[in-house]
C-alpha positions in Angstrom: 0.0 0.0 0.0 1.4 3.4 -1.0 1.3 6.3 1.5 0.4 9.7 0.1 1.5 12.7 2.0 -0.5 15.9 1.3 1.0 19.2 2.5 -1.3 22.2 2.6 -0.5 25.8 3.3 -3.1 27.5 5.4 -5.1 30.2 3.7 -5.9 32.3 6.8 -3.6 32.8 9.8 -3.7 34.8 13.1 -1.6 37.9 13.4 1.2 36.3 15.4 1.6 33.6 12.8 1.6 36.1 9.9 4.3 38.2 11.7 6.5 35.1 12.2 6.0 33.7 8.7 6.8 37.0 6.9 9.0 38.7 9.4 7.1 42.0 9.4 6.0 44.3 12.2 2.5 44.4 13.6 2.1 48.2 12.8 2.9 47.5 9.1 0.4 44.6 9.0 -2.3 46.8 10.7 -1.6 49.6 8.2 -1.8 47.3 5.2 -5.0 45.8 6.5 -6.6 49.2 7.1 -5.6 50.5 3.7 -7.2 47.4 2.0 -4.0 45.7 0.7 -4.6 42.7 3.0 -8.0 41.1 3.6 -8.9 40.1 7.1 -11.8 38.5 8.9 -12.8 39.1 12.5 -14.9 36.6 14.4 -16.9 38.3 17.1 -18.1 35.9 19.7 -19.6 38.7 21.9 -16.4 39.1 23.9 -13.8 41.8 23.7 -11.2 39.2 22.7 -12.4 38.2 19.3 -10.2 36.3 16.8 -9.0 38.0 13.6 -7.5 36.2 10.7 -5.4 37.5 7.8 -5.4 36.2 4.2 -1.9 34.7 3.6 -1.9 35.1 -0.2 -2.5 38.8 0.1 0.5 39.3 2.4 2.8 37.2 0.1 1.5 39.1 -3.0 2.0 42.5 -1.4 5.5 41.7 -0.3 6.4 40.4 -3.8 5.0 43.5 -5.5 6.8 45.9 -3.1 10.1 44.0 -3.5 9.8 44.3 -7.3 9.0 48.0 -7.1 5.4 47.9 -8.1 2.6 49.8 -6.4 0.3 47.5 -4.4 -3.4 47.2 -5.3 -6.3 47.5 -2.9 -8.2 44.2 -2.7 -11.8 44.6 -3.6 -14.6 43.6 -1.2 -14.4 42.7 2.4 -14.9 39.4 4.0 -17.6 39.2 6.6 -18.4 36.2 8.7 
């Protein structure tokens, strides 16, 4: 019997994981999110401590465009739970 190993990259991550994965600062991530370059989703469970996730592909795409000297584009639409 053959064993198949499937590796998947997460599509959405918490802030601390995004900061570790891409080695960026939280202020930069917050700015990019507020300007619309990175999509995020916030789960509000009625408490003050709600979970917010960031779209990994948006961060990777933004960093690639910035490193190549391109102007980043604002992502259209917002994700709402």
